[in-house]
N, C-alpha and C positions, 0 to 999 in steps of 0.2 A: 677701601675694603667693603665688600658687600655685607649687608646686615645678616643677622643669624637666620631670619625667617624669609630671606629672599628666595625666589623660585630658582631651583637649580637649572642649569642649562640656558638661562636667559642672559645674553651678553657673554663676554669673555672674562675669565678670571684674571685680574691684574697680577703682574709679576711682583714677587716680594721685593721690597726695596733693600738695597745693600746697605747695611749699617756701616757708618764710618768707624764704629768701634769693633767691627768684626775682626777676630784674631787673624794674624798673618797666615797661620797654618791652614785655616779653613779657606782663605782666599786662594792659596796655592792649589789646594785640592780641587776647588771649583774651576780654576784655569786649566788644570790637567784634564779634568773631566770633559770640558768643552773641546779641548784639543783631541782627546781620544774619540769623541763622537765625530768630529770632522774627518779624522783619519779613517774611522770605520766606514764613513760614507764614501771616501775616495778609494778604499781598498778594492772593491769589486772592479772599478775602472782600471786600476793598475794591473790586477790579475788578468783581466780580459786582454789587455795589451801585451802582457808578458807571455801569455800562452797563445797569442794570435787569434783569439776568438772574435767573432763578429760583434760590432757595437749593438746590433739588434738584440742580442742576448741580454746585454746590460739594460737596454731600454725595456725589454719584456719584463725583466726582474723588477725594474723600477715601477712599471705599471701595476704589477702584482702587489708590490709593497704599498703603493698609494691606494689601491683598491681595498687592501686589508685595513689600512689606517682609516680610510673613510668609513668603511663598514663598522669598524670597531668604535669609532667616535659616535656614529649614529645609534649603535646599540646601547652605549653608555648613556647617551642623552635620553633615549626612550625609557631606560630603566630609572634614571633620576626623575624624569617627569612623572612616571607612574607612581614612584614613591611619594613625590610631592603631592600628587593628587589624592592619594589615600590618606596622607597625614593631614591634609587640609580639606577633608571631604565636605564638612558642613559649609565652609565658606565657598567652596567651589559650586556646590549644588544650589546655594541661594543666589549666586551671581551669574553663572554661565551654564546651568544644566539644561536650559531650554534649547540651547543650540545642539546638544548631543543627545537629547532625550529620545530622538527617533532611532538611535542606534541601540537602545536598550529594549528588552521585552516590556510590554505594557504593564506587567505586574511588578516591575522593579520600582521600589519606593524612592521618591525624591523628596518626600516630606519628612517630618520627624518620625521615624519608625519606632516600633516597640520591640517586636520579636526579633527583628534584624539586629537592633542594637544590643539586645541581650545575648544573642549568639556571638556577635563580634566581641563583646566583653568577656564571655566565657572563653573564647579562643585566645584572646590576648592574655588572660590570666593563666591559661594552661599551656601557653606556647613554650615556656622554658622546659616544662616537663615532657612535652612532645619532642623537643630537641634532644633531651636525654634518652628517650626511647629510640629515636632515630639513630643516635650515635651508637647505642648498644646493638641495634639491628645491623648497622653497616659493619661495625668492627667485629662483633662476635658471631654473626650468622652469615652475612653476605660475603665478607672478605674470605673466610675459610672456604666457602663454596666456590668462589672464583679461583682460589689457589689450587684446589683439587681438580678443577675442570681442565687445566692445561699446564704442561711442564714449563712453559715460558712465563707463566704468571705466578710461580711459586713464591716470589719475593714481593708480591703486591701487598700494600698496606695503606690504610687511610691515615694520613698524618694529621689531618685537621677536619673536624666536623662541627660546623657552627651554623645553625639555621637562622641566626640573627635575631633582631628585636622586632622586625616587621611581621606581624601575625597575618594569617589568612583572614580575609574579610568576606562577609556575606553581603552582597549588594542587593539581594532581593529574595523573597520567600513566597512560594505559592503552594497551597495545599489542594489536592484533588480529592474531592469527596463524592464525585458522581459515579465512581466505579465500584469495585468490590468492597463490601462492608467489612470484610475480614482482614483488611489491611489499611495502613496509613501511608499515603503517598505524598512526598514532598519534593518540590523542585527548588534547588538552591543555586542562585546565580553567584558563583565564586569569583573573586578577584584577588590575585596575589602578586605583589611586586616587592620581593624581599631581598635583603642583603645576605642571603645564604652564601656560605663559603665552605666548600668541600674540596680537599686536596688529596690526591692519590699519588703514590710513588712506587715505582718498580725498581728496586735497588740493583737488580742484576744488569739492567740496561741503562742505569743512570737516567731514568725517565721520570719526569714530574708533569702532572696535569691536574686540572681542576676546574671548578665552576665558582664564579663570584658574581652572584646576582641572577635571579630568575624571575620571569613574568609568566603567569598562567591565568587565563580567563576562560570561563566556560560554565555551562549549566549542568549541575550534578543532580541526578534523581536519586532520592533515598526512599526505599520502600521498607516499611516495618511490617513484617508478616511472618507467620500467621499470628493474629492476636489470640491470646490464650487467657484462661481464667486464673492462672497462677503467676506469682512473681517470677520473672520480671515483666509479665504481661505481653511481651513480644518474643516470638520464637527465634527470629533472626533479623539481621539488618543486611539489606542488599543495596549496593551502590553501583552506579555506572553513569558515564557521560552519554547523553542522548546523541550529541554531535561532537566531533573532534574539537577539543579546546584549543585556544590559541596559545602558542608557546614561544618564548624568546629567552635564549640562554646567553650569558656573558661568560666566555671561556677564559681560562688562564693557563699558563705553562705551555706545554707542547700542544695542547688542544687549541691554542691561539690560532693554529693553522686553519681551524674550522671556520674562522671568520673571513677567510679569503673569499672573494666573490665567486659564486658558483658552488663552493663547498658549504657555505653557511646555510643556504636553503636545503641542501642535501642532508646535512647533519641534523637540522631541526626536524626534517621530514622523517628521518630514520628513528629519531627518538619518539616522535609522535606515533609512528607505526608500532613501536614497542609498547607505548602507553595504550594505544587503541586495542592491541591484542589482549589486554587484560581488563580495561576499564571503559571501553567504548562499545556500545551495542553492536553485535549481539552478545558481547562478553560482559560479564558481571562479576563483582566481588561480593561474595556472600559470607557473612560472619555469623555462625550459629551462636545463640545465647542459651539454649537449653539442649539437653541430651536427647537422643533417639529422634532426631529430626531428619526428614528426607531432604538433605541439602541439595542433592542433584536436581530435584524438581524446582527448587527456588533459583538455583544458579542457571538452569537451562529450561525455562518454561516453554510451552508450545507457542509458536507465533500467533499473533492475533488475526492475521489474514494475509492475503497477497494482493498487491496492486499491479494491474497490467497497465503499463504506460505506453501510449501511442504518441510518439513525437511526429506530428503531421507536417507542419510548415511554419514559416515565419514571414513577416512582411514589414516593409518600411525600415529595414535595418540601416545602421549608419555606414556610410561609405568610408573605408579606411585606406584603400589602395588609391590615393589621389595622385594627380599628375602635376608637375611643375609646382612643387611645394604647396599644393592645396588649391591652386588657382583653377584647376579643372577637376571636377568631381569624378571619381572612378567608381569602382565596385568593391565588393568584399568577397572573400571565399569562406562563407560561414560554416561552422560546425557547432555542435552542442555537446556539453558535458552534463550528465545527469547524476545526481548523488542522492542516496538515501542511506544515511549512516555510513557504514564502510563499503556499501555497494556502489560502484562507480561504473558508468557506461559512457562511451564516446561514440557519437554518430559519425557517418562519413561526411566529408566536406563537399560543398557544392561550389564549383568554380564560377566566379564573376556573376554573382546574383544577390540582389538585396531582398528578394522575395523567394527564398529557397523552399523547396519541398523535399522533406526527408522520407516520410512515410515509413518510419521504423517503429518497432515494438520491443519493449523490454518488460521484464517481470522482476519485481522486488518483493522480498519477504518483509512484512511489517511486524516488528516485535512489540512496539509500545505506541498506543494511541490513547489519549492525546500525547503529543510530544514530538514524534518523528515528523520530519518535513521532507518534501521533495524539493531539491534545489536544482535549477536548470540555469547553466551559464552558457552564453553564446560567445564564440570567439571567431576572429578572422584569421585564417590559416596563412602564415607567412614563413619565408625561409629562415628568418632569425627568431624573432619573438612574436608570438601570436597576440593580436590586438583584442582588447576586451570590447564586446558589443552589447553587454547587458546581462542581467540576471533576474530570476523570479523565484520566490519561495512559496510553496503551497503546503498548508497543514494537512496531513493525511487523515486527520480526524474528520475533516470536511468530506473527503472522499468516502470514508466509511459510512457517514450518515446519509450522503446523497446517493451512494451506490455507483452512480455514473456522473462524472463531471466532464463536459465537452464544451470548452470555452477558449476564448482568446485572452491571454494574459500580457499586460504591458510590462516591458522590460524596465528594470530600475537602473539608476545610476548612469543612464545615457539619455541623449536628447530625444530619440525616437526608436520605435521598434516594438513589436509584439510577437508572441509565439503561440501557436495553436496546439493545444494538448487535449487528448482524450484519455481520461483516467477511469479505470473500472476496478471496483472493489470485488474481490472474490472471497466468499465465505468458505470456511474449511469445515467439511463434514466428516464425521467418524463412521460413515456408512458407505459401502460400495454400490448402493442401489442405482445411482445415477452415473457411475463411472463410465460405462460404455457410451452413454449419451454424450458426456463431456468430451470423450476422446474423438467421437465422430464429428462433433461440432468444431473442434479445433482443427480438423483437416481442412475446413473451408476458410480458415483465416489465413490470409496471405500477408507477407511482410518482406522487406528487403533483408531483414535479419535472417541468417541461414537457419537458425533453429526454430522449429515450430513451437506453438504455445504449449505450456505444460498442463497436464490434466490433474496433477496432484503434487504435493510436497512430501518429502521423506525426512523425518527427524531421527537421527541416530545418536543415542546417548551411550557413549563408551565409558563404562564404569571401571572394571578391573579385570585382571587375569590371575590365574592360579597355576603354580607348578610349571612354569615355562622351562624349556631345556637350558642347560648350562652352555657357556661358550667353550671353545677349545681350551684345554689346560684347566678344566673344572673351575672356571671363573664365572662370577655372576654376570649376566647380560645387562645391558641398558636398553630395555625394550621401548619401542615406539610403534605406532599403528598407522598404516596407510589404508584409507577407506575409499573405494572407487565405485562409482555408479556410471556406467557407460564411459565417457571420456573425461569425467570430472574426478579428480583425486584430491583428497584432503588428508593432512597429516596431524597426528596428535602431538602432544608434548612428549619429551623423553623422560623416563623414570630411570635414574642411574643406579646401577649395582643392585638389582633385585630380580628374583624369579616370580614374584607376586606383585606386580606393579598396580598402582591405583592411579588412573588418569583423570576420571571425572570430567571428560570433555564432551562437547556436543557439536554436531554437524548437521547441516540441512542441505538437501538436494532438491532440484526440480525434476519431476518425473513426467515423462511424456506418455508412457503406457506401461503400467505395472505388470501387465501380462507378459511383456517381452524383455524386461530389464532385471538385472541381478545386482546384489550388493557383494562386492569382492573385498574381503578383509585380509590384509597381510600384516602379520606381526613380525617386526624385524629388529635387529640390533641397531644401535644408533649410527653405525657406518652404512646402513641400508644394504649391505652385502649379504649378511648372514640372516637367513630366514628362520624364525622361531615358531612358525605355524601359519596356517591360512584357513580361510572359511569363505564359502560362497553360499549365499541365501537367495533363492529366487523370490522376487517380490510378489509373485503370484500366490505364495504361501500366506502373505499378509492379507490378501483380498478375502480369504475364506475364514479368518479368525475374528472373534468378537472385538468391536471397537477398533479394528485394523491395527492392533497393537500386539507385539511380542516382547515380553520382559522376562528373560530367562538366561540360564547358563547354556553355552554352546561348546561342544567338543571341537577342539582345533584339529585340523588335518595336518599331516606332515610335521607332527610335533610329538611330544611325549605322550605316554598313555594316559596320564592324569592331567594333561594340559587343557585348561578350559578358559573361556572368556565370557564375561557377563555383559550383555548388551541389551538395551531397550530400543526397539525399533517401532516408530509410529508413522503411519501413513494417513494423510488427510487429503480428501478430494476437494478441489477448488471449483466452486460453481457460481454461476450468475443465473439470471432469470430470463426467460423468453416471454415476450408479451405480444399480443396482437391488438391492433387498434382498428376501429371502424369509424367512418366519417359519413355524415349525411347533412346536406346544407342547402340554404337558400340565402338571399340577400335583399336589402331594402335601402332606399334613398341613396343610391350610388350617384357619383358625379357624372354630369352630362359632358361628354368630350366631343361629340360630333355636332359642333355648333355651325351656324351659317352666318354669312355676311359679317365676318370678323367677330363673331360672338354676340352680335345684336339679337340674333334669333337662336334661342336655346333648342338644341336637338336632343338626341338620345345617346346611348352607348350600347356597344355590343360586348357585354362582359363575359369573361371566362376566368377560371381560377387555376393557379398552380400551387400544388402542395408538395413540400419537400420534407421528408422524414427518413431517418436511417439511411441516408445516401440514395434514396429512391425519390423520383419526381413523378407526380401524377398531374394530369391536365384534364379539366372538365370540358364539356362541349360548349360552344359559343351560343348565346341566346341573343337574337337580333333585336335591336332597338327596344331595350327594356332597362329601366333603372331600378326595377324591383324583380329581378329574375328568380325563378324557381328551378334549381337544377335537379333536385331529387336523385342524387347519384350516390353510390356506395363504393368505397375504396377499402381494401384490406391490405395490411402489410405485416409481415413477420419481422419482428425486431429481435435479432439474435443477440450474441454477446457484445455487440458494438452498437448499441442504440445511441442516437443523438440525444442531446439534452433537451431539444426543442422541436416542435413541429412549426414550420413556417408556411403561412398562407399569403399569397400575393394575388391581387385582382388586376386585370388588364382589360382595356377596351381594344377589341380586334379592329385593326385598320389595314389599309392596303399597303402603306409604307411601314411606319413604325408604330407599334402598339403603345397606347397611352396608359400610364400608371393610374390605377384607381384606389390604391391603398394596400396596406399589409398589416399583419399582426402575427405574434408568436405565442405559442402555448408551451408550458413546461410539461414534459413527459411525466415528471415526478408527481405533479399535481393531478394529472389525468389518471395515473395509476392509483394514487391515493383515493381519489373520488370514485373510481371504478366505473361510474356512469355520469355523463355530463350532457345536459340538454339546455342550451342557453344561447343568447345573442352576444356577439363580440364586436366591439367598435373598431373600425378601421383607423389605423394610424397614418400620419403624414398626408392626410387629405382633410377637407372641410367637413365632409359628411359621408355616411355609409356605415352599414353594419352587416354582419354575416351570422346566420343561424346554423349552429352545428349541433349534432348529436354524436358524442364520442363514447366509446366503451372499450375498456380493457377486459379481455376475455381470459379468465383462468382456464387451465387445462385440467380436466378430471378424467378418471377412468370409470366413472359411474355410467354403465350402459343404459340404465333406466332413464337417464336424462335425454338420450338420443331421440327417442320418439317425440318427446315434448318439444325439443328444439327444432326437429324437422317439421313438425306441425306449425310452429310459429314461423319458420322461414318460408313455408309454402304460401303464407298470406302476404309476404312482402313483394313489392314490385318497384323497380328502380329504372330511371331513364336510361342509364348506361348498360342495361340488360345484365347486370351482375347478379348472380344467384348467391345469396349469403352462404358462407362456409359453415358447416356443422362440425367439422373435425380437422385435426392436423395429423398428417402422417409423416413419420420420420423413418427413413429407409437407410439402413447401415449396410453397405456392401463390403464384406470382409475379404473373402477369398473364394477361389474355385479349385476344383480338383478333377483330374482325369480328363482334360479336354483333348479333342482330336488334334493331330498334327496338320500342318499345311499340306496342300496338294503335292508340293515338292519334297515332303518328308521332314521339313525343318519344324522346330518348335515355333509356335505363333507368338506375336506381340499382342496381347489381348487387352481390349478395352470393353467396358460395360456401359450400355446405355439404358437408363431407367426412365420409363415412360408411364405417366399417369394422366389419363384424359388427354389434354392438348399441351401438357407441359413435359419436357424431357430434360434430363441432365446426363452428362457424360463423365465417366471417371477418367483418370489419367491412363495412358497406355503403359502396360507393364513391360518389363524386360522379357526376353524370350523364355517362355516356360509353359508347360501344360498344367501347372498349378500356380496360377498368378495370385498375387495378393494386392489389394487396393487400400483397404481401411479408409473408406470415404463415406460420408453421410450426406443426406439431402432431405429437404423439407418440401411437403406438398400440402396445399389447402384443398379440401374437397367438400363438396356440398352434400353428398349422400354416400357414406361409405358402404351402404348395402348394395349399391349398384355399380360401384367403381371397380376397375380391374387394373392391377399393377403388372406391367410388362417389363422384363429384363432381357436385353439382347446382347449377346457376346459376339465379338468379331475380331478378326486380325486387322489391326490398324484401320478400323472402320470400313473394311472391305469384305473379305471372305467370312461368311457366317460360321460360327462355331457352336451355336446352340442358343436356345431361348427358354424363357420361363413365363408362364401366365399365372398370376395369383389373384383370385378374387378377394377383395378386402373383407368379404363376409366371413372368410376363414379366420381372419385376424380377430373379428368380433367374437368368435367362438373360443378364443384362447383366454387363459387366465390373465387378468390385469390388462387385457387387450395387447399382449406382447407375443409375437411369433419370432422365435429364435432357434433355427435349426437348418440342417442341410436339406436342400431341395433338388430333385432330379431335373435335368435339363432336357428339353425336347430338341430333336434334330441334331443330336450329338451321340457320343458313345453311351453304352448302357451304364458305365461307371461314372459318367460326367455329372458332377454336382456343383452347386454353388451354395455358400454359407451366407444367409441373409438374416438380418434382424429387422423386423417391421414393428414399430410402436405406433399405436393409434390413440390419440387423445381427443376427447370430446370438448368442444369449445363451449363453455357453460355461460351462455348469455343470460343476464338477469331479466331481460325483457320477456323471455319465454318462461313465465311463471307456471307452477304446477297447479293443475285443476283437478279437484277430486270429484267424488260423486255428489249428486244433488243432496243438499242438506235439508234441514227443516224449512218448510216454506218454499221449497223448490228453488233456492238460491245457491249458486255455486259459491264455494268458499276457496280462498286463496291461501296456500301454505307460504308463510313468510320465508324469504331466502336470507341466509346469514352470510356475511362477508368474512371469510376466514383469514384474510391477509393481516388484519389487525384484530384486536378484540373489539369487534364492531357490534354495538347494540342497536343498530338501525335495522328495523324489520319492515315488511310491507303488510298491512298499512302502518304498523307500529308494534310496540310490545305493550301488553296490558296485564293488570293484576286485579284480583278480586279480594277486597278487604272487608273486615268486620268493623262495624261502627265503634268508635271510641267514645262517642258521646251522642246525645240526642241530636246534635247538629251535624253528625257525620265526622269526617276526618279531612285534613289537608295533607295528603301524602306526597312524599318525594322519596327518591331512592339515592342513597350514597353507597359508593363501593370503592374498594381499594385492592390493589394487586399485592398480595403478601408474597415474601416476607418483608418487603420494603414498606416502610410507613413514612412517606414524605409526600410533599405537594405534587410531585410529578406522577405519582401513582394513585392519586385520589381523584375521584370524579363525583359529580352530584347533578341530578336532573332538576328541572324546574318543579315548583310546587303546584299541585292540582287542587284548587279550592273546592271543598265540600263535595268530594267525589270518591265513592267507594269502589269504583271500577275504572280507575284512571287509565288512559292510553298515552304512552310517551312515544313520540316520534323523534327521538334524538339519537345522535351518533357520537360515539366517544372513541378516539384512536389512542392506541399505545404503540409507540415505535419499538416493537420487539420482534425478533425473529421467532420462527416456530420453535427452535430449540430452546430459546430463552423463555418463551411462553409456557412450555411444558414443565418448567421448573417453578411455576407460580401457582398461587391459589387466588381465586376471585372471591372476595368477601363482600357480600351484598347485604345491605340493611335497608328495610323499608321503614320509614319514620314518619311521624306525624309532626307537622310544623306547629309548635306551640310556643307561647311566650315563656320567658324564663321564670315568671311568677306563677305559671299555671301548675295545677296539681296533676294534670293529665300526664300519662306516661308517653314519652316521646317515641320509644321503639315499638314498632308494630310486629316485626318479625325479621328473621335473619336467614341467610342462605350462604353456604360455602361450597364452592366447586373446585375440585382439583383439576387443573387444566391438563395434566398428564393423562387423565381418564377420558378426555374428549379428543376426538379425531379433528384436529384443527385444520386439516387440509380440506375436509368436506363440510365441517361445521355441524351444528346441532340446533334444532328448534323444538322446544317442548315446554310443557308446564312443569313448574317445580313448587313443592309445598314449602311454605315458610315455617321455620321452626321458632319456638320461643327462645328467649335470651338464655335461659338455663341450659338449653340443649345445644 
């Protein structure tokens, strides 16, 4: 016999020996039971022969039974093993945890924990009382609700409810303190393998079913918010699983059939879908602890952002379609499955390719960061069961911080393979100022996915309705709501037997163009046939309201006179940033590749450079026989919403046959944008010697026309070898539609295309369907050196043949417009009198920091330079520095330094301090301090600055010299500010 503490499931349990003193009656019953089992096994064979059925039916039934038996035994073994693991947790973690540690999150404790143990002991102590509550819930609330939902379930009852002795355990705890200070956020890694037993009986059909044993493992996020100043200190508790937990159920009774192969996975999936609909993001369970709390805002908060996922390609995948039992390697037919929470996407499969290219784009709404992950799994498409080719998980908090991630990721759990992803974080704005610009940019993004990118997201909070009409027979309806935006429809839950339902549901939609889309709301009875009312809201109404939010009662159409519905509708515009980079370089000490006499005589090289950035490649001119070339060339590139993560530089020696490699290096775009301006030497990699001198600048776009003259004056002094004139502005042209165009010569309506020309660059729109009022909705970018002299030309034609009209627009007209934006109908030349085109032209000045502002001659006849502030972060770097004038604290002067903090947070990440200037009453600080905050976040902060005297702790001198507080919402962070401020005394 095994010992009491032996591990379950190891070995086979020995049969109980038959005692010689066993009574004769028990022996007879045992023999009859054995005979009955044999007869039961032979009965199907006899019946098949009696009725003339095929033997294959018997064999099929036998296969089903064996599969059920095997699956049943495996499930029981898993449950027993999990129970043994939790019962002997300490012994297991001290002996074997290192083999499984990689499967747990890094914050799951494997040492002797404290908080975790306390939580487990509390749960163990309270477990019997939790069981009592669960029994009352099932018997007194859930069972009556089930019986009233269907006539076939009127005899349903729970005959046994026992959650067992195995309590839920907390395997790990993590607290998040870096986010909102008005909440407490905890991540609990839960593990449950219990001997729960719940039996259900439907007496009308003599049906019994139940559950005996459940496993559940997953990470539960608990948020305590809002924190309040009264007992119980917390307004509500919100709980949800960030990812779908793992579930394993051991069925009993009639539900044993669910353990049949094929049905077991289906049943577990259906149950997990039911759990996910209530407890997996974006769904949340919110329990209010105080009265008068806006529970809807806690249950359905606004998303944190949107991630645009570009599934580009993969390489070196595993070959699964082998030939002759693996002797000959074949190929695979790979496809990818992408998951973020409950959002799942599947790519198309590429036939017979180990290096597939998908080039597909997806968009996902992110509700929680940190926490939510992007999981990508690659499979080989097969007729029967698809083979696994690897997976990768990416924390979306990394994408939020980096804004753009463009990289190759190694696939896990396989021998080889990697996947190329480009991930872009879109911030959500509550203003429609940049909506038109975003829509136009999205028209230029192409993908194999049929739907174009979204310009915004729409959140619909369905609260309640009032005085809905009755059903026929004066019966109360069971209302539910269908909410549709274009071709996407989502349904609310059903509220049974009421004319004033309360749903408190939330839905999100991706919006391509709010000006053209509507929200269609249908209130129906639960049979979906009887309409109780309808409502249509154009999204264009949202664009004109403050904060892009409507929170009000709406009168229902086709309903009762008093029938209303309360809905909160929120629109948020998703934006990314456009950057422009400039490059200017030379090189030194390159490798000599053109050697003579087998390398005995060193020669020279003929170097040139290739630059790759944002999918564009530039090539410099070749300099003959020079190991220290000076190119002095300028390159400009517009990085739209899909910038690469790096700029790649490669140097080659030009030869007649094959060019020799002279080195390479890469630069991070994020570092360049953070630095704003870089002028340094970079060492070449993969070669013995060589370096390249680069000057790179990220140019912000401004609408300050006063900067144009200064920038043009600076640009006129520049000269480059490749004859490039530096650009002073960026022009964005949005071609919306035309009206009243002439017919073709044969009297038919034309197929109109528009060609936009600016200097020597031209773009063409798509060709519209036959119409005299075509619509394009396309946007284009142009770099221009001097907007005062450039002319924009638009030509309309039928399929690029017969001319239908043209437009000539000098850009100086745009310079005269407010905010440098022209948006109106313009008359066409060479067409009908009523022929017009609707254009929007936006001009942005490229504000280079090299073009400093020069004022009038100051005292002594010396020009002074106005320092330029960097508004992308809270940047205290000025040119030549920033300085203060102080009053002496002692006869020896003062040792000043500056400390400052971003309020209201008072922690190390928001505190900064300069160096100390010894014995200096007019110190100059040339230091830079960065805070990783968006403009919206910065506007909610106050900069508290203190000028202090560095004194010893035993000194009687006063440390504080003066203070200054700046409300950042009073400063235009987009243009910056440079001025002197008076320091105040501490009492002020």
